[in-house]
C-alpha positions as CSV (number, residue, x, y, z in Angstrom):
1,M,12.5,24.5,-9.7
2,I,11.4,21.5,-11.6
3,G,13.6,18.6,-12.8
4,T,12.8,15.8,-15.2
5,L,13.2,12.1,-14.5
6,D,14.3,9.2,-16.8
7,P,12.9,5.9,-15.6
8,K,15.5,4.0,-17.8
9,I,12.9,1.9,-19.6
10,P,14.5,0.0,-22.5
11,P,13.1,0.8,-26.0
12,G,10.8,-1.6,-27.9
13,P,7.4,-3.3,-27.5
14,L,6.2,-3.6,-23.9
15,A,6.6,-7.4,-23.7
16,Q,10.1,-7.2,-25.2
17,K,11.2,-4.7,-22.5
18,W,10.8,-7.3,-19.7
19,R,12.4,-10.1,-21.8
20,N,15.4,-7.9,-22.4
21,H,15.7,-7.1,-18.7
22,R,15.5,-10.8,-17.6
23,D,19.0,-11.1,-19.1
24,H,20.3,-9.1,-16.1
25,S,20.1,-12.2,-14.0
26,R,23.1,-13.6,-15.9
27,L,25.4,-10.6,-15.1
28,V,26.4,-12.2,-11.8
29,S,27.5,-15.8,-12.1
30,P,26.2,-18.4,-9.6
31,N,29.8,-18.7,-8.1
32,N,30.0,-15.0,-7.4
33,R,26.5,-14.6,-5.9
34,R,27.7,-15.8,-2.5
35,K,30.2,-12.9,-2.4
36,F,27.4,-10.4,-2.3
37,E,25.4,-9.4,0.8
38,I,22.0,-7.9,0.5
39,I,19.8,-6.2,3.2
40,V,16.1,-6.7,2.9
41,V,14.0,-4.5,5.2
42,G,10.5,-5.9,5.6
43,S,9.2,-9.5,5.8
44,G,5.8,-9.3,4.3
45,L,4.9,-10.7,0.9
46,A,7.3,-8.4,-1.0
47,G,10.2,-8.6,1.4
48,G,9.8,-12.2,2.4
49,S,9.5,-13.4,-1.2
50,A,12.5,-11.3,-2.2
51,A,14.7,-12.6,0.7
52,A,13.6,-16.2,0.0
53,T,14.3,-15.9,-3.7
54,L,17.6,-14.1,-3.4
55,G,18.7,-16.7,-0.9
56,E,17.6,-19.5,-3.2
57,L,19.8,-18.0,-5.9
58,G,22.8,-18.0,-3.7
59,Y,23.1,-14.5,-2.4
60,R,23.7,-13.8,1.3
61,V,20.7,-12.0,2.7
62,K,20.0,-10.2,6.0
63,C,16.2,-9.7,6.5
64,F,14.9,-7.3,9.1
65,C,11.4,-6.9,10.4
66,F,10.0,-5.1,13.5
67,Q,7.4,-7.8,14.1
68,D,8.3,-10.7,16.4
69,S,8.0,-13.1,13.4
70,A,7.8,-12.7,9.6
71,R,4.4,-14.3,9.9
72,R,3.1,-11.2,11.7
73,A,3.7,-8.9,8.7
74,H,0.6,-6.8,7.7
75,S,0.3,-8.8,4.5
76,I,-1.5,-11.4,6.6
77,A,-4.5,-9.0,6.8
78,A,-5.2,-9.0,3.1
79,Q,-8.5,-10.8,2.6
80,G,-10.1,-10.9,-0.8
81,G,-7.6,-12.3,-3.4
82,I,-4.9,-11.9,-5.9
83,N,-5.3,-11.1,-9.6
84,A,-3.9,-13.1,-12.5
85,A,-4.8,-13.2,-16.2
86,K,-5.3,-17.0,-16.3
87,N,-8.7,-16.8,-18.1
88,Y,-9.8,-20.0,-16.3
89,Q,-13.4,-18.8,-16.5
90,N,-13.1,-18.4,-20.3
91,D,-14.7,-15.0,-20.0
92,G,-12.3,-13.1,-22.3
93,D,-9.5,-12.3,-19.8
94,S,-5.9,-11.9,-21.0
95,V,-2.6,-10.3,-20.1
96,Y,-3.6,-7.3,-22.2
97,R,-7.0,-6.9,-20.5
98,L,-5.5,-7.1,-17.0
99,F,-2.9,-4.5,-18.1
100,H,-5.6,-2.3,-19.5
101,D,-7.9,-2.6,-16.5
102,T,-5.0,-1.6,-14.2
103,I,-4.0,1.4,-16.2
104,K,-7.6,2.6,-16.4
105,G,-8.3,1.8,-12.8
106,G,-5.3,4.0,-11.9
107,D,-6.8,6.8,-13.9
108,F,-3.9,6.8,-16.4
109,R,-1.3,7.9,-13.8
110,A,0.8,4.7,-13.8
111,R,3.8,3.9,-15.9
112,E,2.7,1.6,-18.8
113,A,5.8,-0.5,-19.0
114,N,5.7,-1.5,-15.3
115,V,2.1,-2.3,-15.4
116,Y,2.4,-4.5,-18.5
117,R,5.3,-6.4,-16.9
118,L,3.1,-6.9,-13.8
119,A,0.3,-8.3,-15.9
120,E,2.7,-10.7,-17.6
121,V,4.2,-12.0,-14.4
122,S,0.8,-12.4,-12.7
123,N,0.3,-15.9,-14.1
124,N,3.6,-17.2,-12.9
125,I,2.7,-16.1,-9.3
126,I,-0.3,-18.5,-9.2
127,D,1.9,-21.3,-10.4
128,Q,4.5,-20.5,-7.8
129,C,2.0,-20.4,-5.0
130,I,0.3,-23.6,-6.0
131,A,3.7,-25.3,-6.0
132,Q,4.1,-24.0,-2.4
133,G,0.8,-25.6,-1.4
134,V,-1.2,-22.4,-1.0
135,P,-4.8,-23.6,-0.6
136,F,-6.7,-21.5,-3.1
137,A,-10.4,-22.1,-3.4
138,R,-11.4,-24.7,-6.0
139,E,-14.5,-25.5,-8.1
140,Y,-16.4,-28.7,-7.5
141,G,-14.3,-30.5,-10.1
142,G,-11.0,-29.4,-8.5
143,L,-10.1,-26.5,-10.8
144,L,-9.0,-23.2,-9.2
145,A,-11.9,-20.9,-8.5
146,N,-12.1,-17.2,-9.4
147,R,-14.3,-14.3,-8.5
148,S,-14.7,-10.7,-9.6
149,F,-13.3,-7.6,-8.0
150,G,-13.9,-3.9,-8.5
151,G,-12.9,-2.3,-11.8
152,A,-13.1,-5.6,-13.8
153,Q,-15.8,-7.3,-15.7
154,V,-14.1,-10.7,-15.7
155,S,-13.4,-13.2,-12.9
156,R,-9.6,-13.2,-12.4
157,T,-9.2,-13.1,-8.7
158,F,-7.8,-16.2,-7.0
159,Y,-8.7,-16.5,-3.3
160,A,-8.7,-18.6,-0.1
161,R,-12.0,-17.6,1.4
162,G,-11.3,-14.3,3.2
163,Q,-7.8,-15.3,4.2
164,T,-5.8,-15.0,1.0
165,G,-3.0,-12.8,2.4
166,Q,-2.5,-15.1,5.3
167,Q,-2.2,-18.2,3.1
168,L,0.1,-16.5,0.6
169,L,2.3,-15.2,3.5
170,L,2.5,-18.8,4.9
171,G,3.6,-20.0,1.5
172,C,6.2,-17.3,1.4
173,Y,7.3,-17.9,5.0
174,Q,8.0,-21.5,4.4
175,A,10.2,-20.6,1.4
176,L,12.0,-18.1,3.7
177,C,12.4,-20.6,6.5
178,R,14.0,-23.0,4.0
179,Q,16.7,-20.4,3.2
180,I,17.2,-19.6,6.9
181,A,17.9,-23.3,7.5
182,A,20.2,-23.4,4.5
183,G,22.2,-20.5,5.9
184,T,21.7,-18.1,3.0
185,V,19.2,-15.8,4.9
186,R,19.7,-14.4,8.4
187,M,16.5,-13.2,10.1
188,F,16.5,-10.2,12.4
189,P,13.0,-10.0,14.0
190,Q,12.0,-7.2,16.4
191,T,14.6,-5.0,14.7
192,E,13.6,-1.6,13.2
193,M,15.5,0.3,10.6
194,L,16.0,3.9,11.7
195,D,18.3,5.2,9.0
196,L,19.9,4.6,5.6
197,V,23.7,4.8,5.2
198,I,25.0,6.4,2.0
199,V,28.7,5.8,1.0
200,D,30.0,7.6,-2.0
201,G,26.5,8.3,-3.2
202,Q,25.3,4.7,-3.0
203,A,23.1,2.9,-0.4
204,K,25.4,0.6,1.4
205,G,23.8,-0.2,4.7
206,I,21.3,0.6,7.5
207,I,21.2,1.6,11.2
208,T,18.8,-0.4,13.3
209,R,17.5,-0.5,16.8
210,S,16.5,-3.7,18.6
211,L,13.0,-3.3,19.9
212,R,13.7,-5.9,22.7
213,T,16.9,-4.4,24.1
214,G,17.2,-0.9,22.6
215,K,20.7,-1.8,21.1
216,I,21.7,0.2,18.1
217,D,23.7,-1.6,15.4
218,S,25.1,-0.9,11.9
219,Y,24.9,-3.3,9.0
220,A,26.8,-3.0,5.7
221,A,25.8,-4.6,2.4
222,D,26.2,-4.4,-1.3
223,A,22.6,-3.3,-1.8
224,V,19.5,-2.4,0.3
225,V,16.0,-3.4,-0.5
226,L,13.1,-1.6,1.2
227,A,9.8,-3.6,1.4
228,T,8.3,-1.8,4.3
229,G,4.7,-1.2,3.0
230,G,2.7,2.0,3.0
231,Y,2.0,5.0,5.1
232,G,-1.8,4.9,5.6
233,N,-1.4,5.3,9.4
234,V,-0.4,8.9,8.9
235,F,-4.2,9.3,9.1
236,Y,-4.2,7.7,12.6
237,L,-7.4,5.7,11.8
238,S,-6.8,3.3,8.9
239,T,-7.2,-0.4,8.2
240,N,-3.4,-0.9,8.6
241,A,-1.9,-2.7,11.5
242,R,-0.9,-0.3,14.3
243,G,2.8,-0.9,13.6
244,C,2.7,0.1,9.9
245,N,4.7,3.4,9.5
246,V,6.6,5.6,7.0
247,T,9.9,5.7,8.9
248,A,12.1,3.5,6.6
249,T,11.0,5.2,3.4
250,Y,11.0,8.6,4.9
251,R,14.5,8.1,6.3
252,A,15.5,7.2,2.8
253,Y,13.9,10.4,1.5
254,K,15.9,12.4,4.0
255,R,19.0,10.7,2.6
256,G,18.2,11.7,-1.0
257,A,15.7,9.2,-2.3
258,M,12.8,10.9,-4.1
259,F,9.2,10.4,-2.9
260,A,6.7,10.0,-5.7
261,N,3.0,10.9,-5.6
262,P,2.7,11.0,-1.8
263,S,-0.8,12.4,-2.0
264,F,-2.1,9.3,-3.8
265,T,-3.8,7.5,-0.9
266,Q,-6.6,5.0,-1.3
267,I,-9.8,5.1,0.6
268,H,-11.4,1.6,0.8
269,P,-15.2,1.6,0.5
270,T,-16.0,-1.5,2.6
271,C,-14.8,-0.9,6.2
272,I,-16.6,-1.2,9.5
273,P,-17.6,2.4,10.4
274,V,-16.0,4.3,13.2
275,S,-17.8,3.7,16.4
276,G,-16.2,6.2,18.8
277,E,-13.0,8.0,19.8
278,H,-11.8,5.0,21.7
279,Q,-10.7,3.3,18.4
280,S,-7.1,3.2,17.3
281,K,-7.6,1.4,14.0
282,L,-10.4,0.3,11.6
283,T,-11.3,-3.1,10.3
284,L,-11.6,-3.9,6.6
285,M,-14.4,-6.0,5.1
286,S,-13.0,-7.5,1.9
287,E,-14.0,-5.9,-1.4
288,S,-14.9,-9.5,-2.5
289,L,-18.1,-9.1,-0.5
290,R,-19.3,-6.7,-3.2
291,N,-19.6,-9.7,-5.5
292,D,-22.7,-10.9,-3.7
293,G,-23.6,-7.9,-1.4
294,R,-25.7,-5.0,-2.7
295,V,-24.9,-1.5,-1.5
296,W,-27.9,0.7,-0.6
297,V,-29.2,3.5,1.6
298,P,-32.8,4.7,2.2
299,K,-34.1,7.0,-0.5
300,R,-35.6,9.3,2.2
301,K,-33.7,10.9,5.0
302,E,-36.6,10.1,7.4
303,D,-36.0,6.4,7.0
304,R,-32.3,6.4,8.0
305,D,-33.0,5.4,11.6
306,K,-35.5,2.6,10.7
307,P,-34.3,-1.0,10.9
308,P,-33.4,-2.1,7.4
309,G,-36.0,-4.8,7.3
310,E,-38.7,-2.2,7.7
311,I,-37.6,-0.3,4.6
312,P,-39.4,-1.7,1.6
313,E,-37.6,-2.4,-1.7
314,Q,-39.1,0.6,-3.5
315,D,-37.8,3.0,-0.8
316,R,-34.1,1.8,-1.2
317,D,-31.5,3.5,-3.3
318,Y,-29.0,1.0,-4.7
319,Y,-26.9,4.0,-5.7
320,L,-23.9,2.2,-7.3
321,E,-26.2,0.1,-9.5
322,R,-28.1,3.3,-10.4
323,K,-25.1,5.4,-11.2
324,Y,-22.8,2.8,-12.7
325,P,-25.0,0.2,-14.4
326,S,-22.1,-1.5,-16.3
327,Y,-20.1,-2.3,-13.1
328,G,-22.8,-1.8,-10.4
329,N,-21.5,-2.8,-7.0
330,L,-18.1,-3.6,-8.4
331,A,-17.2,0.0,-9.3
332,P,-13.6,0.8,-8.5
333,R,-12.7,1.7,-4.9
334,D,-12.2,5.5,-5.3
335,I,-15.6,5.8,-7.1
336,A,-17.5,3.6,-4.7
337,S,-15.9,5.5,-1.7
338,R,-16.9,8.9,-3.0
339,A,-20.4,7.7,-3.8
340,A,-20.8,6.5,-0.2
341,K,-19.6,9.8,1.1
342,E,-22.0,11.6,-1.2
343,V,-25.2,9.8,0.0
344,C,-24.1,10.2,3.6
345,D,-23.4,14.0,3.1
346,E,-27.0,14.1,1.8
347,G,-28.2,12.9,5.2
348,R,-29.2,9.4,4.1
349,G,-26.3,7.6,5.9
350,V,-27.3,4.8,8.4
351,G,-26.0,3.9,11.8
352,P,-24.5,6.1,14.5
353,G,-23.7,9.5,13.2
354,G,-25.1,8.7,9.8
355,R,-21.7,7.6,8.5
356,G,-22.6,4.2,7.0
357,V,-24.3,2.5,4.1
358,Y,-25.8,-1.0,3.9
359,L,-24.1,-4.0,2.3
360,D,-27.0,-6.4,2.0
361,F,-26.7,-10.2,1.3
362,A,-30.4,-11.0,1.4
363,D,-30.8,-11.4,-2.4
364,A,-27.6,-13.6,-2.7
365,I,-28.7,-15.8,0.2
366,K,-32.1,-16.2,-1.3
367,R,-30.6,-17.1,-4.7
368,L,-27.6,-19.2,-3.7
369,G,-28.4,-20.3,-0.1
370,E,-26.7,-19.4,3.1
371,D,-24.3,-22.4,2.9
372,T,-22.8,-21.1,-0.3
373,I,-22.3,-17.6,1.1
374,R,-20.9,-19.1,4.3
375,E,-18.4,-21.1,2.2
376,R,-17.3,-18.1,0.3
377,Y,-17.0,-15.5,3.0
378,G,-17.6,-17.3,6.3
379,N,-14.7,-15.9,8.3
380,L,-15.5,-12.3,7.1
381,F,-19.0,-12.7,8.6
382,E,-17.5,-14.0,11.8
383,V,-15.1,-11.0,12.1
384,Y,-18.0,-8.6,11.5
385,E,-20.1,-10.3,14.1
386,K,-17.3,-10.2,16.7
387,I,-16.8,-6.5,16.2
388,T,-20.4,-5.3,15.8
389,G,-22.4,-8.0,17.5
390,E,-24.7,-8.3,14.4
391,N,-25.3,-11.4,12.3
392,A,-24.8,-10.3,8.7
393,Y,-26.7,-13.4,7.4
394,K,-29.8,-11.9,9.0
395,V,-29.3,-8.1,8.8
396,P,-27.2,-6.1,6.3
397,M,-23.6,-5.1,7.2
398,R,-22.9,-1.4,7.7
399,I,-19.8,-0.1,6.0
400,Y,-18.1,3.2,5.3
401,P,-14.9,4.2,3.5
402,A,-11.6,4.3,5.4
403,V,-7.9,4.8,4.6
404,H,-6.5,1.6,3.3
405,Y,-3.6,1.6,0.8
406,T,-1.0,4.1,-0.5
407,M,-0.2,4.3,-4.2
408,G,2.5,6.8,-3.5
409,G,6.0,5.7,-2.4
410,L,9.6,6.1,-3.2
411,W,10.4,6.7,-6.9
412,V,11.9,3.8,-8.7
413,D,13.1,3.1,-12.2
414,Y,12.2,0.1,-14.4
415,D,14.7,-2.0,-12.4
416,L,12.9,-1.0,-9.1
417,M,15.9,1.0,-8.0
418,S,15.5,4.5,-6.6
419,N,17.4,7.5,-7.7
420,V,19.9,6.5,-5.0
421,P,22.1,3.8,-6.5
422,G,21.9,0.5,-4.6
423,L,18.6,1.3,-2.9
424,F,15.8,-0.9,-4.3
425,V,12.2,-0.4,-3.3
426,I,9.4,-3.0,-3.8
427,G,5.8,-3.6,-3.0
428,E,3.7,-0.9,-1.5
429,A,6.8,1.0,-0.5
430,N,7.3,2.1,-4.1
431,F,4.9,4.1,-6.4
432,S,5.3,2.2,-9.6
433,D,2.2,0.1,-10.5
434,H,-1.1,1.6,-9.4
435,G,-1.3,5.2,-10.5
436,A,-3.9,7.2,-8.7
437,N,-6.0,4.3,-7.6
438,R,-5.3,0.6,-6.9
439,L,-7.8,-2.0,-8.2
440,G,-8.8,-4.6,-5.6
441,A,-6.6,-7.8,-5.4
442,S,-3.6,-6.0,-7.1
443,A,-1.6,-5.4,-3.9
444,L,-0.7,-9.1,-3.4
445,M,0.0,-9.4,-7.1
446,Q,2.5,-6.5,-7.0
447,G,4.2,-7.6,-3.8
448,L,4.8,-11.2,-5.1
449,A,5.7,-10.1,-8.6
450,D,8.4,-7.7,-7.3
451,G,9.8,-10.2,-4.8
452,Y,9.7,-13.5,-6.6
453,F,10.2,-12.5,-10.2
454,I,11.3,-8.9,-10.9
455,L,13.8,-7.8,-8.3
456,P,15.9,-11.1,-8.5
457,N,16.2,-10.4,-12.3
458,T,17.0,-6.7,-12.1
459,L,19.2,-6.5,-9.0
460,P,22.2,-8.2,-10.7
461,N,22.4,-5.2,-13.2
462,Y,23.5,-3.1,-10.2
463,L,25.5,-5.8,-8.4
464,A,27.6,-6.6,-11.4
465,S,29.6,-3.3,-10.9
466,Q,29.9,-3.6,-7.1
467,M,32.2,-6.6,-6.6
468,G,34.5,-5.9,-3.7
469,K,33.0,-2.5,-2.9
470,R,31.1,-3.3,0.3
471,P,32.3,-1.0,3.0
472,S,33.0,-1.9,6.6
473,P,30.2,-1.1,9.2
474,D,33.0,0.8,11.0
475,A,33.4,3.2,8.1
476,P,33.0,7.0,9.0
477,E,29.6,7.1,7.1
478,F,28.2,4.5,9.4
479,R,29.5,6.2,12.5
480,D,28.1,9.5,11.5
481,T,24.7,8.1,10.6
482,E,24.6,6.2,13.9
483,K,25.4,9.4,15.7
484,D,22.4,11.1,14.0
485,V,20.2,8.2,15.1
486,R,21.3,8.4,18.7
487,A,20.9,12.2,18.8
488,R,17.3,11.9,17.5
489,I,16.4,9.3,20.1
490,E,18.0,11.4,22.9
491,K,16.0,14.5,21.7
492,L,12.7,12.6,21.8
493,L,13.4,11.3,25.4
494,N,14.5,14.7,26.6
495,V,11.4,16.7,25.5
496,N,9.7,15.6,28.8
497,G,6.4,17.4,27.9
498,T,2.9,16.7,29.1
499,R,1.0,15.5,26.0
500,S,0.7,11.9,24.9
501,L,1.9,10.5,21.6
502,D,-1.6,9.4,20.6
503,S,-3.0,12.9,21.2
504,F,-0.6,14.3,18.6
505,H,-1.1,11.5,16.2
506,R,-4.9,11.7,16.4
507,E,-4.9,15.4,15.9
508,L,-2.7,15.1,12.8
509,G,-4.9,12.3,11.4
510,L,-8.1,14.2,11.8
511,L,-6.5,17.2,10.1
512,L,-5.4,15.1,7.2
513,W,-8.7,13.3,6.9
514,D,-10.5,16.6,6.7
515,K,-8.1,18.5,4.4
516,C,-6.3,15.8,2.4
517,G,-8.7,12.8,2.6
518,M,-11.5,11.5,0.4
519,S,-11.7,14.9,-1.3
520,R,-9.4,18.0,-1.2
521,H,-9.6,21.6,-2.2
522,E,-7.0,24.4,-2.4
523,K,-8.2,26.3,0.7
524,G,-8.2,23.2,2.9
525,L,-4.8,22.1,1.7
526,R,-3.3,25.6,2.4
527,E,-4.9,25.5,5.9
528,A,-3.3,22.1,6.6
529,L,0.1,23.4,5.4
530,Q,-0.2,26.2,8.0
531,K,-1.3,23.9,10.8
532,I,1.0,20.9,10.4
533,P,4.3,22.9,11.1
534,K,2.7,24.4,14.2
535,L,1.6,20.9,15.4
536,R,5.1,19.6,14.7
537,E,6.7,22.4,16.7
538,E,4.3,21.7,19.6
539,F,5.2,18.0,19.4
540,W,8.9,18.7,19.9
541,H,8.2,21.0,22.9
542,G,5.2,19.2,24.5
543,V,5.3,15.4,23.9
544,R,6.1,13.1,26.7
545,V,8.0,9.9,25.9
546,L,8.3,7.6,28.9
547,G,11.1,5.0,29.6
548,S,14.7,4.9,28.4
549,E,16.7,4.1,25.3
550,Q,18.3,0.9,26.5
551,D,15.1,-1.0,27.1
552,Y,12.0,-2.5,25.6
553,N,10.2,0.8,25.1
554,Q,7.1,0.9,22.9
555,A,6.6,4.6,23.7
556,L,10.0,5.5,22.1
557,E,9.3,3.2,19.2
558,R,6.0,5.0,18.5
559,A,7.5,8.4,19.1
560,G,9.9,8.1,16.2
561,R,7.2,7.0,13.9
562,V,4.8,9.8,14.9
563,A,7.6,12.4,14.5
564,D,8.2,11.1,10.9
565,F,4.4,11.3,10.2
566,L,4.4,14.9,11.3
567,E,7.0,15.7,8.7
568,F,5.7,13.4,6.0
569,A,2.1,14.9,6.3
570,E,3.4,18.2,5.0
571,L,4.9,16.5,1.9
572,M,1.6,14.9,1.2
573,C,-0.3,18.2,1.3
574,I,2.4,19.9,-0.8
575,D,2.0,17.2,-3.5
576,A,-1.8,17.4,-3.3
577,L,-1.8,21.1,-3.8
578,E,0.7,21.0,-6.7
579,R,-1.4,18.4,-8.5
580,N,-4.0,20.8,-9.7
581,E,-6.4,18.2,-11.1
582,S,-8.5,15.3,-10.0
583,A,-7.2,11.8,-10.8
584,G,-8.5,8.6,-9.2
585,A,-8.3,8.8,-5.4
586,H,-6.8,12.3,-5.6
587,F,-10.1,14.2,-5.9
588,R,-9.8,18.0,-6.0
589,Q,-13.3,19.5,-5.6
590,E,-12.4,22.3,-8.1
591,H,-11.8,19.7,-10.8
592,Q,-14.8,17.5,-11.4
593,T,-17.2,16.7,-14.3
594,P,-20.8,17.9,-14.2
595,D,-21.9,14.5,-12.7
596,G,-19.2,14.6,-10.0
597,E,-16.5,12.4,-11.5
598,A,-12.7,13.1,-11.4
599,L,-11.6,15.5,-14.1
600,R,-8.0,15.0,-15.1
601,D,-5.6,17.5,-16.7
602,D,-3.6,15.4,-19.1
603,E,-1.9,18.3,-20.8
604,N,-0.2,19.5,-17.6
605,H,-0.3,16.6,-15.1
606,A,0.1,13.3,-17.0
607,A,3.3,12.8,-15.0
608,V,4.7,11.2,-11.9
609,F,5.5,13.9,-9.3
610,A,8.7,13.0,-7.4
611,W,9.9,15.2,-4.6
612,E,13.5,15.7,-3.5
613,L,14.5,17.0,-0.1
614,Q,16.2,20.4,-0.2
615,G,16.8,20.7,3.5
616,D,14.7,21.1,6.7
617,G,12.3,24.0,6.5
618,Q,12.7,24.4,2.7
619,R,10.2,23.4,0.0
620,P,11.2,20.2,-1.6
621,K,12.2,20.2,-5.3
622,L,9.7,18.7,-7.8
623,H,10.9,16.3,-10.5
624,R,8.4,15.3,-13.1
625,E,8.5,12.0,-15.0
626,P,6.2,12.4,-18.1
627,L,3.9,9.4,-18.6
628,H,3.9,8.2,-22.2
629,F,1.1,5.9,-23.4
630,E,2.1,3.7,-26.3
631,I,-0.8,1.2,-26.1
632,V,-3.7,2.5,-24.0
633,H,-5.0,5.8,-25.3
634,L,-5.8,8.5,-22.7
635,A,-9.6,8.8,-22.2
636,Q,-12.0,10.0,-19.6
637,R,-12.4,7.1,-17.2
638,S,-16.0,5.8,-17.2
639,Y,-17.6,2.8,-15.4
640,K,-21.2,3.6,-16.5
């Protein structure tokens, strides 16, 4: 059975839609704001900026994070930069061009109105961060510097060497600390959300567990905001921090929120290759490196084991420059990733196992000098040398694609509210802005746009009707949900099997990488859908979770997350099988052009696929939100 979704986008030109919605902020007067309490789950760029801004506006905010400090959120790992349509380089950039590049980069599977709003707000983000003292790189004369990123032919990416996420997070954190000191925000570190509480069909609170003491608590609010990031760790090996998980958004899905496009996962082309089974995560090398690094492999298989310096220029295949002359090494991530896999599958990959390609800076160092490259990317070269023991100023880096970002997430309307009233979802936790592929330097842009500018203006539209409706945390709905949480924890501790958590997680990750990774096909997806339930059943009979509930217990913490991954993985594969086309990072081998590019089916699949739970063991119900393009005309995506 298929339903149809209405994203509640106001009529009119794209720019006017957002201006109309900004009037929502007036629906709750400044004197009444202190009467509302808002829960924000997540303290990264999206959650931290939302909590800080809502506190600044006078709302009372409770902010929860499972890290020991908001400064440890995974946003800190973002390296390359943040996009904004400032046109400081006078190279023809504009709000429209950023909007167009983002729609095209997502292979026409994003909602136009949301993306245009994002492009409009992008310029305000830079002004906000400069006012906070974020140390963006500057030109010799003192003006802000820019560089290019994949999928764009203009320089619109603002950066702080290879530490952009860290610097933006520190700016956000100081704004958050100001509100904590002012008493408008209460911070709950090392506290994990384990369930969402629904009262009369609306999100009114959460159930949490203290990771320090094991204590389970209930918190009531007028609205709940999820800013908990993506689910890339379902693949076990990814560039995400080990703590990143799907639990908050999946618990919301289990309570009725719809999950949109879960199969849209991004593979990043510039990661340090896997070196062995001992690894529990992978390390990202910023896409910004592709500004000056050239990607190549040997033309002949026989040369793959030779040192790169012994392979002459005429025997090198700069395959991105050959295949995509207009964009070259700055082709979008999904295209660059598949191209790397293709040459490695041909037997021309380098390094252990033949799963790597070269990212070579020799030409840039010769042209610009080592000092310039060191100034632009120095800390990235240091990270690479610490992990590999190789000096990338002297020999090329070796890179290979790895799971990085998730474009799917909980479905939200134009106000960033899910189909569950009162549940708002921002940043990577929602699906709204990137379609089937995210362009580089757009994640930080979306997180800060949602938190600083969009949510504070749209949230009052819901709150205006909720005065005096906040329930007590002692209400029956809270007691029942807390009872469910305790029963789940008890069930995990009582399995008392023989297999470790990591063994299950690794097996699931390898299965997903093979069947629902960089490329998919019907046979493989059906195989995965047969194996995942069996693996999940084995988990609930054979996993061993050490320790107790009332304690600092990292095994129990991870067990709950792995259990959710084992359910969520099935939803991913169902979505990938249902979307019988190729689009962006979702590459079905049955649907490709003669030269190996993604072949969309706009007639049948120009839509958001949002899934609604129908009960354990039952196929979820598919809801489709048709995508309408008023401004950008559907066309075969080409970067040649």
